[in-house]
C-alpha positions in Angstrom: 63.3 74.8 113.7 66.4 73.8 111.7 69.5 72.8 113.2 72.0 76.4 113.7 74.6 76.4 111.0 77.9 76.2 113.0 80.0 79.4 112.4 83.8 79.6 111.9 85.5 83.2 112.1 89.1 84.2 110.4 90.7 87.3 112.0 92.8 87.9 108.8 92.5 87.0 105.4 96.0 87.2 104.1 97.6 84.3 102.4 97.8 82.4 105.9 93.8 82.0 106.1 93.6 81.0 102.4 95.9 78.2 103.5 93.9 77.0 105.7 90.6 77.5 104.2 92.1 75.3 101.1 92.8 72.7 103.7 89.1 72.8 105.5 87.8 71.9 101.9 89.6 68.8 101.6 89.5 67.7 104.8 85.9 68.4 105.3 84.4 65.3 103.8 85.9 63.1 106.3 85.4 65.0 109.3 82.2 67.0 109.5 79.7 66.5 106.2 77.3 69.7 107.3 77.1 73.2 106.2 79.6 75.6 107.6 79.4 79.3 107.5 83.0 81.1 107.8 83.6 84.6 108.1 86.7 86.2 107.6 87.3 89.5 109.0 90.3 91.5 106.4 90.0 95.0 106.0 92.5 94.8 103.0 91.5 92.5 100.1 91.3 88.5 101.2 93.6 86.4 99.8 96.6 89.0 99.7 95.9 91.0 103.0 98.3 93.6 104.1 101.5 92.5 103.7 101.2 91.3 100.4 97.9 93.9 99.3 98.5 95.4 95.6 98.9 98.9 96.7 102.3 99.3 96.9 104.9 100.5 95.2 105.5 98.5 91.6 108.9 98.3 91.9 109.0 95.9 95.4 109.4 92.4 94.4 109.4 89.0 96.1 112.6 87.2 97.5 111.4 84.1 95.6 111.6 83.2 92.1 108.4 82.6 90.3 108.8 78.7 90.2 109.6 78.4 94.0 106.1 79.9 94.9 103.1 78.2 95.7 100.3 78.1 97.6 99.1 74.3 97.3 99.6 71.7 99.4 101.1 68.9 97.0 102.3 65.6 97.3 105.5 66.0 99.5 103.4 67.4 102.3 103.3 65.3 105.4 100.0 65.3 106.3 96.9 63.8 107.5 94.6 65.5 104.7 95.0 65.0 101.2 97.1 66.6 98.6 95.8 68.7 96.4 97.8 70.0 93.0 97.8 73.2 91.4 99.9 75.6 89.8 102.4 77.6 91.7 103.0 81.2 90.4 104.8 80.6 87.8 102.7 77.9 85.9 99.5 80.0 87.1 100.9 83.2 84.8 101.6 80.8 81.8 97.7 79.7 82.4 96.3 83.1 82.6 98.1 84.3 79.4 97.0 81.0 77.4 93.3 81.3 79.4 93.7 77.8 80.5 93.3 79.6 83.8 90.4 81.6 84.2 88.2 83.6 87.5 91.2 85.9 87.5 91.3 89.1 88.9 91.3 92.7 86.8 94.9 92.9 86.0 95.8 96.2 84.7 98.0 96.6 81.7 101.4 96.6 83.4 101.2 93.3 84.9 99.8 91.4 81.9 102.9 93.1 80.4 105.0 91.6 83.6 103.1 88.0 82.9 104.6 88.1 79.1 108.0 88.7 80.5 107.8 86.7 83.6 110.0 83.0 83.4 110.5 80.6 86.2 114.0 82.1 86.9 112.0 85.6 87.1 111.7 87.4 90.1 108.3 88.8 89.9 106.7 92.0 91.7 104.6 92.2 95.0 102.0 93.2 92.7 101.5 90.6 90.4 102.0 87.9 93.4 99.0 89.6 95.1 96.5 88.7 92.2 98.3 84.9 92.5 97.0 85.0 96.0 93.5 86.6 95.3 92.9 83.9 92.7 94.3 81.3 95.3 91.3 82.7 98.0 88.8 82.4 95.4 89.6 78.9 94.4 89.9 77.9 98.1 86.1 79.6 98.7 84.9 77.8 95.7 86.2 74.1 96.7 84.3 74.7 99.9 81.4 73.6 97.7 77.7 75.3 97.7 76.9 74.3 101.6 79.9 76.1 102.9 78.8 79.9 102.8 81.5 82.4 102.7 81.4 85.4 104.3 83.9 88.6 103.4 83.6 91.5 106.1 86.1 94.4 104.9 86.4 95.6 108.5 88.9 95.1 111.4 88.4 93.1 114.3 89.0 94.4 117.5 88.5 92.0 120.2 86.5 88.7 120.8 84.2 88.2 123.9 82.7 85.0 125.3 79.0 84.6 124.1 76.2 85.4 127.4 74.3 82.8 128.5 71.3 84.4 126.4 73.4 84.1 123.5 75.1 80.8 123.3 72.9 79.3 121.4 74.5 81.8 118.5 77.6 80.7 118.7 80.5 80.3 121.9 82.1 83.7 120.8 81.6 87.4 119.3 84.0 89.3 117.5 83.7 92.6 118.1 84.3 94.7 114.3 85.6 97.9 114.5 82.0 99.1 112.3 80.2 98.3 115.6 78.7 95.2 114.1 79.9 91.8 115.9 80.7 88.6 114.3 79.1 85.0 116.4 81.4 81.8 115.9 82.0 78.5 117.4 85.6 78.9 116.2 87.6 81.4 115.9 91.3 82.0 114.4 93.5 84.2 114.9 95.5 84.5 111.7 97.6 87.6 110.9 100.2 87.8 109.7 103.2 90.9 110.4 101.3 93.1 112.6 102.5 96.7 114.2 103.8 96.9 117.3 104.0 99.7 119.9 107.2 101.5 119.7 109.5 99.8 122.2 111.3 102.5 125.0 114.6 103.0 123.1 112.8 103.6 119.5 110.6 105.9 121.5 113.4 107.6 122.9 114.8 108.1 119.5 111.9 109.5 117.9 111.0 111.8 120.3 114.4 113.2 120.3 114.3 113.6 115.8 110.8 115.5 116.4 112.8 117.6 119.3 116.1 118.6 117.1 113.8 119.0 113.7 115.2 115.4 112.5 113.3 112.2 111.2 113.5 108.9 113.0 111.5 105.7 111.2 111.2 102.9 114.0 110.8 98.7 112.9 108.3 98.9 110.5 107.1 96.7 107.8 109.0 99.3 105.2 106.4 100.2 102.9 103.8 101.3 105.1 106.6 104.3 106.2 106.0 108.0 105.3 109.8 108.9 104.0 108.5 112.0 102.6 110.2 114.4 105.5 114.2 112.8 104.0 114.9 115.7 101.5 117.0 115.6 98.8 120.8 114.9 99.2 120.5 114.5 103.1 122.7 111.7 105.4 120.6 109.2 106.3 121.9 106.6 108.6 120.2 103.2 108.6 120.8 100.1 110.9 120.1 96.7 109.2 120.9 95.2 105.9 118.7 92.8 105.4 115.1 92.9 103.4 113.8 95.3 104.9 116.7 97.3 103.9 116.7 96.0 100.1 113.1 97.5 99.8 114.1 100.6 101.5 116.6 101.3 98.6 114.0 100.7 96.5 112.0 103.2 97.6 114.4 106.1 98.3 115.8 105.3 94.9 114.3 103.8 92.1 110.6 105.2 93.8 112.3 108.9 93.8 112.6 108.6 89.8 116.3 107.2 89.6 117.1 103.8 87.3 119.6 101.9 86.4 121.6 101.4 83.5 123.2 98.5 82.1 126.7 99.0 80.8 128.8 96.9 78.3 130.5 94.9 81.2 127.2 93.5 82.3 127.2 95.9 85.5 125.1 98.3 86.4 125.2 102.4 86.4 122.9 104.3 88.8 121.1 107.4 86.9 119.9 109.5 89.6 116.9 112.0 89.7 118.6 114.7 91.9 115.6 113.5 94.8 117.8 110.9 96.6 119.5 111.2 99.9 123.0 109.3 100.6 122.8 106.8 102.8 125.1 105.6 105.0 124.5 101.5 106.2 125.3 99.2 108.9 124.5 96.4 110.7 125.8 93.5 113.0 126.7 91.8 110.3 128.0 94.9 108.4 127.3 93.0 105.0 123.6 92.8 103.3 122.1 89.1 103.0 123.7 86.7 100.8 122.1 86.6 97.0 119.6 84.2 96.1 121.0 81.4 93.6 120.8 81.1 89.8 122.9 78.2 89.2 121.7 74.4 89.0 123.5 71.6 90.1 126.1 69.4 88.6 126.3 66.6 90.7 124.3 64.2 92.3 120.3 65.4 92.7 119.6 67.1 96.3 118.9 65.0 98.7 117.0 64.6 102.2 119.0 65.5 105.0 121.3 62.3 106.0 122.1 63.3 109.6 119.3 65.6 110.9 116.6 62.9 110.9 113.4 61.4 112.7 115.7 58.5 113.6 118.5 60.7 114.9 115.8 63.2 117.0 114.1 59.8 118.2 117.3 58.6 119.7 117.9 62.5 121.1 114.5 62.3 122.8 114.6 58.7 124.6 117.9 59.7 126.0 117.4 63.6 127.2 114.3 65.1 128.7 115.5 68.2 127.1 117.5 68.7 124.2 120.2 71.7 123.2 119.9 73.3 120.6 124.3 74.1 120.2 125.6 70.8 121.5 123.3 68.5 120.5 120.5 69.4 117.2 122.8 71.7 115.3 126.1 69.8 114.9 123.8 67.3 113.1 122.3 70.1 110.9 125.8 71.7 110.3 126.8 68.0 109.1 124.0 68.0 106.4 125.0 70.7 105.3 129.0 69.8 104.8 127.8 66.8 103.1 125.6 68.6 100.8 128.3 71.0 100.1 131.1 68.6 99.7 129.1 66.2 97.3 128.3 69.1 95.0 131.9 69.9 95.2 133.1 66.2 94.3 130.5 65.0 92.1 130.2 68.4 90.3 133.7 69.1 90.1 136.1 66.2 90.3 139.2 68.4 89.5 138.6 70.6 92.1 139.0 68.2 95.1 141.6 64.4 95.5 139.9 61.4 96.4 136.7 60.0 95.0 133.2 61.1 96.5 132.4 57.3 97.7 135.6 57.6 99.9 135.2 61.0 101.0 131.6 60.1 102.1 132.7 56.8 104.2 135.1 58.7 106.2 132.9 61.8 106.5 130.0 59.2 108.0 132.4 58.3 110.5 133.8 61.7 112.2 131.5 64.4 114.5 131.2 68.0 112.5 133.2 69.7 115.1 136.5 67.6 115.5 140.2 67.5 114.6 139.3 64.4 112.1 136.7 66.1 109.9 138.9 68.9 109.9 142.0 66.8 108.2 139.7 65.0 106.6 138.2 68.1 104.7 141.6 70.1 104.7 143.3 67.1 102.6 140.5 66.4 100.1 139.9 69.7 99.1 143.5 71.5 98.9 141.5 75.3 98.3 141.2 76.6 101.3 138.4 79.3 100.1 136.5 76.0 98.4 136.3 74.6 102.1 132.6 75.2 104.2 133.6 78.0 107.2 129.7 78.0 108.6 131.0 80.5 111.5 132.8 82.6 109.1 129.7 82.2 106.6 127.8 83.8 109.5 130.2 86.4 110.7 132.0 87.1 107.1 134.0 89.8 108.4 134.6 89.1 112.0 138.1 89.9 113.0 138.9 92.4 110.6 139.7 95.7 112.1 140.0 98.2 109.5 142.2 101.2 109.2 140.2 103.9 107.5 137.0 105.2 105.7 138.6 103.9 102.1 139.3 100.2 103.6 135.5 100.0 104.8 134.2 101.1 101.7 136.4 98.5 99.6 136.0 94.9 101.8 132.1 95.4 102.2 132.1 96.2 97.9 134.7 93.3 97.7 132.6 91.3 99.6 129.4 92.0 98.1 130.5 91.0 94.8 132.3 87.7 96.1 128.8 86.9 97.1 127.7 87.7 93.4 130.4 85.7 92.2 129.3 82.4 94.1 125.8 82.4 93.7 125.3 83.2 89.9 128.0 81.7 88.5 128.0 78.0 87.1 131.1 77.2 88.3 129.9 77.5 92.1 126.8 75.3 92.6 128.2 73.9 95.5 126.3 77.4 97.2 122.8 76.0 96.1 123.7 72.3 97.4 123.8 74.1 101.0 121.1 76.1 100.2 119.2 73.3 99.6 120.2 71.2 102.8 119.5 74.4 104.8 116.0 74.9 103.5 115.1 70.8 104.4 116.7 71.2 107.9 114.2 74.7 108.1 111.3 72.6 107.2 111.9 69.9 109.1 112.8 71.5 113.2 109.6 72.2 114.0 107.9 68.6 112.8 110.7 66.9 114.4 111.2 68.7 117.9 108.7 69.5 120.3 109.4 72.7 121.3 108.3 71.7 125.2 111.1 69.2 124.9 113.6 72.0 124.3 115.8 73.6 127.2 115.1 77.5 127.2 118.8 78.3 125.8 117.7 76.1 122.5 114.4 77.9 122.2 116.3 81.3 122.2 118.8 80.2 119.9 116.2 78.7 117.4 113.8 81.9 117.2 117.1 84.5 117.4 120.0 82.6 116.0 119.1 79.8 113.8 116.2 82.1 112.0 119.0 85.0 111.5 121.3 82.6 110.2 119.3 80.8 107.5 117.4 84.1 106.7 120.8 85.7 106.2 121.9 82.6 104.3 118.6 81.2 102.4 116.5 84.1 102.5 118.4 86.8 100.5 117.2 89.5 98.1 117.5 88.4 94.2 121.1 89.2 92.7 120.0 92.3 90.9 119.3 94.2 94.1 123.1 93.1 95.2 124.2 94.6 91.8 122.0 97.9 92.7 123.9 98.2 95.6 127.1 98.3 94.0 125.3 100.9 91.8 124.7 103.1 94.1 128.0 102.8 96.2 129.6 103.5 93.5 127.7 106.3 92.8 128.3 107.6 96.1 125.0 107.4 97.2 125.3 104.0 99.6 127.9 104.1 102.4 129.2 101.1 104.4 129.5 101.7 108.2 130.8 98.2 108.7 130.2 95.3 111.0 129.5 96.2 114.7 127.3 98.8 114.1 126.2 101.1 117.2 123.9 104.5 116.7 123.4 107.1 119.7 121.6 110.3 119.5 123.9 113.2 120.9 122.0 116.1 122.5 125.3 118.1 122.2 125.0 118.6 118.7 121.1 117.4 117.9 122.0 114.5 115.7 122.2 110.9 115.6 125.9 109.4 115.5 126.7 106.1 113.9 130.1 104.3 113.5 131.2 100.3 114.0 133.0 98.4 116.3 135.4 97.1 114.0 136.5 100.5 112.1 137.2 104.1 113.0 134.6 105.6 110.8 131.9 107.9 112.2 129.3 110.1 111.2 126.3 112.4 112.3 123.1 112.6 110.5 119.6 114.2 111.0 117.9 111.2 110.1 117.7 107.6 111.6 116.1 104.6 110.3 115.7 101.5 111.9 115.2 99.5 108.9 113.7 95.8 110.0 110.7 94.6 111.0 109.1 95.3 114.7 109.5 92.0 117.0 106.4 89.6 116.6 104.5 89.8 120.1 101.0 89.9 121.3 102.2 91.7 124.5 103.3 94.9 122.2 101.4 94.7 119.2 99.7 97.6 117.8 97.0 95.1 116.6 93.6 95.7 118.2 92.5 92.2 118.3 95.9 91.1 119.4 96.4 93.2 122.1 92.5 92.8 123.1 93.4 89.2 123.5 96.4 89.8 125.6 94.7 92.4 128.1 91.9 90.1 128.0 93.6 87.8 129.9 92.5 84.9 127.7 95.4 84.0 126.4 99.2 83.5 128.1 102.8 84.8 127.1 105.2 82.0 125.9 107.6 81.7 129.5 111.0 80.7 128.8 112.9 79.7 132.1 116.9 80.6 132.1 119.5 80.4 135.0 118.1 84.5 135.8 115.0 83.1 136.4 111.9 83.1 133.8 111.1 85.8 131.5 108.6 86.3 128.5 109.1 86.2 124.9 106.3 88.3 124.5 104.8 85.6 122.0 101.3 84.2 122.4 101.7 80.4 124.1 99.8 77.8 122.0 99.7 74.0 121.6 100.8 71.7 119.5 97.3 72.1 117.5 97.9 76.0 117.3 94.9 76.1 120.5 95.4 79.4 122.5 96.7 78.0 125.9 94.8 80.1 129.2 97.2 80.8 131.6 96.6 78.0 133.5 97.8 76.4 130.2 94.6 74.6 129.5 93.1 75.2 125.8 90.2 78.0 125.7 87.9 76.2 123.5 87.7 77.0 120.5 90.0 79.9 119.8 93.4 79.4 117.6 96.4 81.5 116.9 98.7 81.1 113.7 101.1 83.6 113.1 104.3 84.8 113.5 103.6 86.3 117.2 102.5 83.0 118.6 105.2 80.3 120.2 104.5 78.0 117.1 107.6 77.7 114.8 106.5 80.5 113.0 106.6 79.1 109.3 106.0 81.2 106.3 102.2 81.6 104.2 103.5 80.1 101.0 106.4 77.9 99.9 108.5 76.1 97.5 106.7 73.3 95.4 108.2 69.7 96.2 109.8 70.7 99.7 107.1 69.3 102.4 106.5 72.7 103.6 106.0 73.5 107.2 103.3 76.0 106.4 101.3 73.7 104.3 101.5 70.7 107.5 100.4 73.3 109.9 97.5 74.7 107.9 96.9 71.2 107.5 97.1 69.9 110.6 95.0 73.4 112.1 92.3 72.7 109.7 91.4 69.1 111.2 91.4 70.6 114.2 89.2 73.0 113.4 86.6 71.0 111.5 87.2 68.2 114.9 85.9 70.9 117.0 83.0 72.0 114.8 82.4 68.3 114.3 82.0 67.8 118.2 79.7 70.5 118.7 77.9 69.8 116.3 76.9 66.3 115.4 75.5 65.5 112.0 72.5 63.5 111.3 74.9 60.5 110.0 76.7 60.7 113.4 73.4 61.2 115.9 72.4 57.9 113.9 72.8 54.5 115.6 74.7 51.8 114.6 
């Protein structure tokens, strides 16, 4: 009887799974030479999955340019597996047009037109990205070779059970599908992206309030999956959150309802309404939208790797301290790297704006701590214009300390902030913002590689997954510039109003409406509709995904817990090892169970990234793929492994 072919099952078939498949193909010749059967369980199109599926509003865009998107583990990635060159989205699009790239999913005429107009600096539609991801999935499958069979199940996984004694010869696990079928596998990889969540108690209460009073409430969710048809034309709508979900919401409520933007002779935009639009009152903790993506290029010296937040510096801290504190030990190094990159571009790109030479400034900057009067004195002397000095605290909370006298002051202040942000980030005269962007991106990609989570104190783990991720997203992961120009056009049209920073919302039973305002202004509005424009918190504890709910309820894994001065509390995330193995309630790896995604205790890197940045998701994919292959090899030794020396 021939030996049984080992099987690997992926729960989820989006870009993360596609990336791991590519890494399996790259490392398989060195780690496992036998046949494989790979199951991909995904109800949507494999490669794009739910979040990046083709079936969404054609007006929704990526928040990255075509040149800044790749799925390939290029030579910059520090990993054990071999690098593989391949086209990023921009090069792929050109190759599809000239015929050099084949086996491309069918493209509708409007996508072909997008390809023709696409440049490396363009922000592609998510529909176009879905086709790139589907193509990459097919390429990854083909690269696995003829003795690897990949079966795609257009189905939903409902749970995983251990094989019984009589079934163990067919694999250690059984994946139960919604259709009633089962998939036997030696290794199961939970590779789901953002999933829906059960309502938090407060969101459930607000939803019940809206239903009772004939209003509308949308809890945190993936924006494009919410039905907004209950919002009527001309209706006031309160929106909390001004991040990327908010940007998508504006697309759906305005252009998605037939409105359009028209460019004026001065380059600004006017909004031409369709008459079906509501009026939006938006606010958030900061009270302003995420920073625009940057269209400038560096004038000075090329971007460099971090100078202070380095492997050597972190190793010294780890040798000296049992646990590290993010705020007091790591953040000063990160902030100093951000300042170094920013001021280097200012000195080498705009010498007329500073006093002295970069060589002299660099020598003094090296010798001072970020949080020191010496650093402040150095910068104050060298950069005469206070508006050009980097203030990271002000950058994080741009309207902090502002007390707005009235409604009009709030509107003018927020609109002026948005315009100033556009001026800084799209002007050829302020490329220091790009240097800052790049410095923060390098650190974001390196943090998980350099700092083991188990060596961070509880406060630091919370800070990294909370404040640091939010700050990075606010500064580096904002929308395309024209989305902010559209916000200003909607504001001028009277269809977008700003509530200001420190937003609050309550359900007022006396009037049966939602009431909202800002702690920094007297503006108070009421409306029958309220939208929480953000993704739900990633969690297995409250996940509405049946496979994750089953994993949690069955007790196979354990929730990540943090010890604080107030005792231990759960983050709601699945605790995984550094190799992405699911950890049991007693902290031991569950044999053959792996998990990767934002709902795990891992660093939560995305599924694709910029080329040539040693991107964290590609490092994770490589390590996970090699661990999977090692697990398979240990349970299914090949003839060459069994042969005597």
